[in-house]
N, C-alpha and C positions, 0 to 999 in steps of 0.2 A: 689237336692233343690238349691234354689237360695240362693245368698249371703245374702239377708235382712229375708228370713228364717232362715238362722242359727243363725241369731240376736237376731229373737226372740225367738229361741230355749233356748240361754242362759239366756234370761231373763226369761221365763216362769219356766226354769227348776233351777235358781238361788237358792231356799230356798231349794229344796232336795238334792243339791252339797253342802251346809252349812252341812244338817244333815247327812250326808254321808260321809265326811271328817273333822270331829272335831277337829284333832290336826293343819289341813292347815288352814291357814288364807283365807277365802272366797274369799277376792278379789283379791290374788294371782293369785288363780283356775282361777277364771274369766277374770282376766287378760289373761292368758295364754290360756285361750277360743277364746279370742277376735282378739290375734296375730294368732289363727289358723284359724280363720275362716278371716284375712284380708289374709293372703297367701293363701288360697282356691278362694278367691275375686279374687285373682291377677290371678291364674292359670285358674279363670271361663273366665274372660275377655282376656287374650292373648291365648291359645290355641285355639280357633276355629279358630280365627286370621290366627294364627301360621300353622295348620292343612295343609290349602291349598300350604304350601311351604313343605309341608314335616316335621316341627321340632315341638318340642314341648318348653314349657317353660323354660324347663332345658338343653335342646340343644339348644335354641336361645339364653340362656343368657351365655353357653358354647361358641358358636360361637363369640358373643358380645365381651367376655375378649378374644380370640384370635386373634378375629381383631386386638382390641385394644395395642395389643403386638407389632402389627409395621412386618416388615421383619424381624426381629431375631426371634420372636415365642417364645414360654411359653412351658417351662416344664408342663407334665400331672401334676405332684404333684400341682403347681401353680394353675393351673385350677381347679384344686380340691378343694385347699383351698379358692381360690375364690368364686367358684360357690357353694359349700357346699356340695358337694357330694362324697359319698365314691369311693376308687379307682376302685372299681370293676365294677361299674354304668358308672364311669365316662368312664374307658375303652371302654363300649359298646357303650356310649354316639357316642366318638371319631371314631369309628368305621365305625359308621351310618354316623358322617359327614364328613368322610374321602370316603366312598362307596359312598354318593351322589358328590364327587368333590367339596366339599365345605373347605375340610382342607387339609394337605399335612403333613407327618409327614418326620423329617428330621434328623439326628445325630448332638447332640450339638457340636460346634467348638471345645469347651477345652475339653471336655468328651465324647468320642464316644458310652460311654455306654448310656448316656442319650438321649434320644428323645425330641427332641421340636416340637410342635403342630406348625404351620403355618397355617394363611388363604390363600385360591386361589383369583384370580379375580372374581370366581363366587360368593363364600362366601362373601367378601365385598361388592359384588352389592346387594347380598341376605338382608345381615343387612342392608343397606340402604333401601332397598324396603321395609321391613316388618315394620323399624323404623317409614316412613312416613306412613304406615298403621295403626303401633300403637300409635303414637303420637297423636291424637284428644282423642283417649281412654283414653290414660294415664292422656290428662289434665282434662277431664271428670272424672276419678276414684277422683284427689284432687282436685278437682273446689270446695268442700264443705268446703276446707281450707284457710286459707288468707296467704298472704306471712308471718305474723309471728307466724301464728300457724303453718307453715311447718318448719319453723326455731325451733320452739318448739319441735314440733316431732321428728324432727333431732337428738337435743340434748339430750331429754330424751330415743332415742332409743338407743344414742350411749351408754348413762350411764345404761340401761337395757343391752343391750351386753355386757357391761363392767362387770358387776356384776353377769350374766349369766355363763362367762368364768370362774368365781370364784367358782359358782356352780357345772359347770362343773370340776374344779377340786377337790372340796370339793367330789363328788359323785363318782369321782374315789377314791382316798383313803377308801370311805367307803365301797366300791366293794369288 
């Protein structure tokens, strides 16, 4: 299903969602669904371009975070936090990146029990190559928004993420 078709499905099913979720604010449910569709849209335009390089959106995002950490590298926990992946899934991703010789693991200078992930020269080159291919597509993805709208969306998303963090804490208390 194309991203635009997912948006139509949200619009077409809005009233039935309202009826089935009487206690949940329907506008909030719609926003959750829109965020999911936007996330799926990102995957839909990145994955085909990354597939040739043997990457997925998650592995590419992980590799970018690792490359950005420079020569000192980054802990596995920090990569998980920045990419938003569970430890088990990140372990799988990191094994694949290491097998492709895009990253390597080394012991932390201060604590040998901790491992740091460092990008190889091959990994840094691949990030540059993929970035050059993705740049025009990302520009197109955000072309419907002007500079002011992008700043507003950034501000709104940051507010939403902060309140989602509060919701996460509340959900853990209620679990």
